[in-house]
N, C-alpha and C positions, 0 to 999 in steps of 0.2 A: 848451771845444771850440766851434767855430763851424760853421754850415752855410750854404751858399749854394745856392739852387735853380737847377737847370740848366734853361735855357729851351729847350723843345721846340717845334718847329713845330706849330701847332694842327691842320694838315691831315694826315689819315691817308689813304693810298691803299691800296685793298684789291682783292684778286681773290677771287671766290667768289660765292655759297656752294657748298661741297662737302659731300656727305653725311658724317656722322660718328656712329659708334655710341658708346654710353655708355662713357667711359673708354678709348676706343681710341687717342686721340691719342699717348700716349707710345710706342706701337708703330709709328706710321706716320711716313713721311718726307714730303717736300713733295709735294702733289698735282700739282705742275708738273714733277716729276722726269722723267716719261716723255716730256715734250714739250720738254725742255731740250737744249741742245747736249751731245752725249755727253761731251766733254772738259771741260765746265764744271761748277762747283759750282752746283746749282740754286738754293740760297739766295742766293749772291752774284749770280747772274744775275738773280734776281728783284729784288734790291736795286738793281741798275743798269738794269733794263729800263725803256725809255721808257714813260711813261703814255700809253695808247692805248685809248680806249673801244671802238674797232672790233675790237680783238683779243679772241678768245674761246677758251675751253677747254671740253672736255666735262664735263658735270655733270648727273646725273639730276634735280637740283633745278631747274635753269634752264628757262625757257620755251624749248621747242624743243631741250632737252638741251644748251644752251650757257650759259656765264656769262662775264662780262667784268670790266673795271675799274670801280671806284666810288670816290668821294671822300666823306669824312665830316669834319666840323669838331668838334673838342673844345670843350667849354664848361668853362673852368677846367681842372681835372685830370681831368674825366670825359668819356668818349666813349660815344655810343650808336650801335650798328650794327644796321641792319634793312634788309630788302629787301621793301618793300610790293608791288612788281610781281610777285613770285613767287606762284604760285597755291597758297598754303599750305593753304587749306581743301580744295582738290581732292586735294592730296597726302595730307592727313590722312585723307580719306574712303577713299582707296585703300589706304594703308599703315599707318594708325594714328598714334598720337602720336610714334612714333620718326621719322617723316618730317620732324618739325619740328626735329630736331637737325641742326646743321650746323657747319662750321668755315670760317674765312676766313683768308687771309694778309694781314697788314698791314705797312705801313712808314711811317716818318716820319723827320724829320731833326733832329739836335741837334749841339751843339758842346760837347765836354768841355774846360773851361778848365784852365790850368796852376795847380797848387796849390803856391805857394812855390817852392822850389828842387828839388822832387821830380821825378824823371823820369816817375813814374806818378802819376795823380790818384786818390785814394781817393774813391769815391762810395757813397752809399746809394740803393738803388732799391727802390721798393715798387710792385709790379704787382698790383693787386687785381682779382680775378675774371678773371684772365688766366692760362692754363696755362703758356705758354712765351714767352721773348723772347731776342733775340740782338743783338749789335752788329757791324756791318760797316763797316770804315773806308772812307771815301768813295773812296779811290784803290785799293781792293782789286781785284785781277785775278781774275775768275772761273775762269781757266784755271790759275793758279799759286798762288792763295791758297786757304785752306780746309783742312779742312772748318770750317764755322762752329760755334762753341761755343754751344749753347743752354742757357739757365738756366731753372729752374723758377720760375714766378710763384706768387703767393698765390691760387691758383685758387678756393679756397672761402672767401676773405676772412676767414681767421682773424685775430681781433683788430681787424677793420675794421668798417664799417657792416653793417647787415643784408644778407645776400647777395641779389643781384638788385635792390637798391634804389640810388637815387642818394644823394648827400650834398652838402651845401653847406659843410661844415666841412673844406674841402679841405686846408688847410695842415697840419692836425693828422693827416691820413692818413699823413703821413711818419713819425709816431711810433707807427704801428701795430706790432704785435708782431713781424712776420716780414719786415721789410725785409732785403734782401741787401746785403752789403758786397762791393764789387768794386774792382779796380785796373785803370785803363785809361790808355792813352797819351793825352795831350792832342791834340785835333784834331777834325775833322769826321767824323761818323758817320751811317750810316743804321741806324735801329733797326728791327729786324724783330720781328714778334709773330705768334703763332698763337692766335686766339680761337675759343672753342667755345660754342655755345648748347646747354646741357644742361638739359632740361626739369625734372629733379629739382633743379637749382640755381636756375634763374630762374623756374620755375613755368610753368603752362599759360597761354599768352596769351589763350586763348578764341577762339571763332569770329570771323572777320573782322579779327583783329589779327595783325600779323606778329610772329613771335618775335624779340625784341630783346636783343642782347648789351649789357650795361652794364659798362664797365671803367674803371679809373683807373690813371694812370701818374704817379708822383711821383718825381723824380730830384733828388738833391742832392749837391753837392760837400761832402766832409767835411774841413774845414780844421782840422788838429790839430797838436799838438806831437809829439815822438817817442813819449812814453808816453801812449797814448790809450785805455787800458782805461776803459770807460764803464759807468755804472750805467743799466740799462734799467728804470726804476721802474714803467712800465706793465705789466710782466710780473711774475708771482709771486702769492703769496697770503699773507694774514695774518689770524689769527682775530679775531673780535669779543670784546669784554669783556662777559660776561653776569653780572650781579650781583657784579661785582668779580673774576671769574675769566676768564682767557683760555680760549676754547673750542677749544683745540688746543695740542699740544706742538711743532708744526712750523710754520715760515714759510719763504718762499722769495722771492728777488728775482733778476731777470735781470742778467747781466753780459756785455757784448759786447766782443770784441777785434777791431777792424776789420782788413781786409786791409792788409798793409804795416806793421802794428804788431808789437810784440814779444810772444812767448809769455808768458802770465801764469799764475801759480799762486796761487790763493786759499789763504791759510795760517791764517786765524782771525779772531776778533772782537776788536778792540782794546779798545773800551769800549762801555758801554750806559748811556744816560741817559733819564730820564723827566721831562718838563716838565709843569707843572700850570697850570690856568687862573688860579688866584689867585697873586699874587706872594708872599703870606704862606705859602703851602703849601710844604713842603719836598719836593724831588724824592726819590722813593722809589728810590734807587740800588740798594738791596739787594733790591728786590721781585722782580726778574727776573734770570736768568742766561741769556745767549744764547751758544751755541757752534756752531762748525763742526767736526764730529767727525772729519773727515779732509781732507787737502789736495785741492784740485780744480784740475786743469790745463785751461786754455783756450787753444786755438791760434788764430792769426790767421784771421779770417773766421768765427769761431764765436761763437755766443751760447748761454750755458748758464744754467739756473736753479740758483741756489746754495741748497741746503737748509740751514736753521739749526734747531737744537734749542733750545726755550725751556723753561726750568725756572722755574716760578712759586713763590715762597716766601711770599708774602703777598698779600692781596686788594688790588686797585687801587681807589683812591678815584675817584668820578665826577669829581673835580677833575683827574685825570690826562688829558692831552690828546695828547701827542706822544711817541712812542718813537724815539730816535735811536740808530743802531747804526753803529759804525765797523768797516768790513770791511777787513782787512789783506791786501795782495797783494804778490807779488814779480814784478818785470819788469825784465829787463836788469841783474840784479844789485842792484837798488834796491828797498827796501821802501817801499811807499806805502799810502795808505788811501783808501777811498771812503766817503762819509758818506751813510747812508740814513736818512731821517726819514719816519715813517709815522704818520698821525693815528689815534688809538685810537677805535674805534666802540663806545660804551657802550650797553647795553640794560638796563633795570631790570625786575624781576619782582616782582609782588605775591604773596607766599606765602599771603595770606588769600583772595584771589579766584582764585588760580591763573591769572592773566592777566598778560601783559607789556603794556607801553605800546603805544598805537596805532601802526600802521605800524612795528612793531619786529622785522621780520625781521633775522636776523643770520647770520654766517658761521662755520662751523667749518672747521678744517684737519685733515688726517690724512695718514698715510703710505699712499700708494697703490702697488700694487693691493690690499694687505691691511692691516688694522689692526695696528699694532705697539704693544703695551702693555708690552714689556720695558723697564724703566727702565735696564737695563744695556746697552742698544743702543749699539754702538760703530761702526756703519757707516751710510752714507747710505742713505735710502730711494730706491727707483727714481724716485719722483716725489712732490712734495708737492701733494696735491689739496685741493679745497675744495668745500663744498656750502652752499647757502642753507637756513636753517631758518626756517620760518614757525610761530610759536607759535599756540596756540588763540585764536580771536577771541571765543569764548564759553566760559564755564566749564561744567563738568558737575556734576550733583548728587553730593554726597559719597558717597551710597550706590550710585551707578551704577558699572558696570564701566568701567574705563579704555578709551577707544576705541583701535583699532589705529593705528599710525603710518602716515601716508600717504607712500608713496614715489612721487614724481611725476617721470617722465622727460620731458624737454623734446623738442620736435620738431626736425627737421633744420634747422640754420642758426640756432637760437635762442641768443642770448647771454643766459644767465641773469642776469648782472650788470647788463645794460643793456636790460632788457625788462620788460614788465608780467606776466611769468610768475608771479612770486611773489604779485602782487596778486590773481591769479585763482584762488587756492586756495579750495576750498569751505569755508564756515564751519561745520565739524562741531564741535559742542561738545566741548571737551577734547582735540581731536585735534591732534597735532603733525605738520607736514609737512616732509619732507626732499626738497630739490630738488638732486640731484647734477648736476655739470657733465658728468661722463662723459669728462673729459680735454679736450674741445674743444666748440665750438658744434655740431658735427655728431654728437657722441656716438658716433662710430664705429658708427652704426646699432645701438647697444646690443647688441653682440656682444663676446665675449672680454673684453679689458681694460676696456672701458667699463662692462660689466655688473658686473665685479668692483669697479670704482670705485664704482658705485651701492650695492652691498651693503656695501662698506667704509664709505661715508658713513652708511648705516643703523646699522651697528655703532658707529661713532664717536660719533654724537649721543647714544647711550645712555650711553657712558662720560663724555662731557663734561658732560651735564646732571646726571649723578650727583654732580659736584663741588658742586652747589648743592642737593642733596637732592631732585631731581626724578626720579621713577621713571616710565619709559615702559612701555607695553604691550609684551609680547613678540610681538605679532601685527603683521603688516604687510599693507597693501593697496595 
């Protein structure tokens, strides 16, 4: 498969700011609708409206109750939007922090190239920290075209950089987990967007600082052949190897079928191989058995996490390095395979000192939202989740009571895998720490399913460490 980046004009033209309550945007239309031509689509009219800084619209946030056009220049894939001339401190003193929340309408221009002989061009688009976006053809008539189709962006930056922060690793942002697959006619477009400053997402700017929206737009043409089922290796979960044993019976990997491709059915695992560090070591082909317990259907435009059950029959030597799995699928009447290779993460544990090696946090996997221990399970779990486990940094006296397990819930927007969260666990002698993901970086505010995920992680670590003879306290703090 090949990707070509779509060149977008770096200049974004905006109208705003307009007041916006927390999570109100999906229920609101264009703030310009009341002032548009009655017979015209307000979004298309905004797309074609001449840029005129003298033109104004009512907004309680603007000085004198009016706001106008502004221009902002993107730096690479990132764009920062702020309005330092607005009296933000005065608004806050009158109405509280909610007065800092606002939305703006944005537009820029891009050209979708032709892809081979296809009438429609498949693209991947990743809008980070941006709620909604749309495409309007340059020759669209506001009176006869429309309504405009709006797409949901990656508002909370799932799988991207830390929410609210900038990033210099721009080209890799296209590989973040939740890019959208679209089919568009080749040609010139005006790209519309609705951006929101949410104080719970971007943080409090502090006195004297304007609230600033930081967003990223990465658009790529997806040049592919007819069969384009793809492995999305940045998604999914795989357990660590602790003293020779996998810390979980489940693994998952993402598989994407782009728009315009053929429907795909995942039918099973063809082969499993383990490669070792030493050329003299023999691959332990019989140590693991990996299976997909039922067929999984993926329709065009969809990305799914494929759950696989792992049955371990023997311990894995520290020499083992890479697990390779062949995933069989059917598409268009043809059976093909995707090759997934995953590096094995080994952690050693000293039974005498009851301590693992330094910096030896590791990962467990489990069936979420509840622990499934029935070996006869013949159906897929709702989700394969994972949690970071931090072993004790200091041992406890042999005659002392085993300390409770620390269940540490991360804050909003914290990516457990790519943060210092695990390093900051207090060094309580003999205490093991469980750091659940809670299904995503935001932990769903630790309600409902995310809290079930946390307790499932707490139960799972007890089962997994039992494989190597480690008994945990039945208490949790």
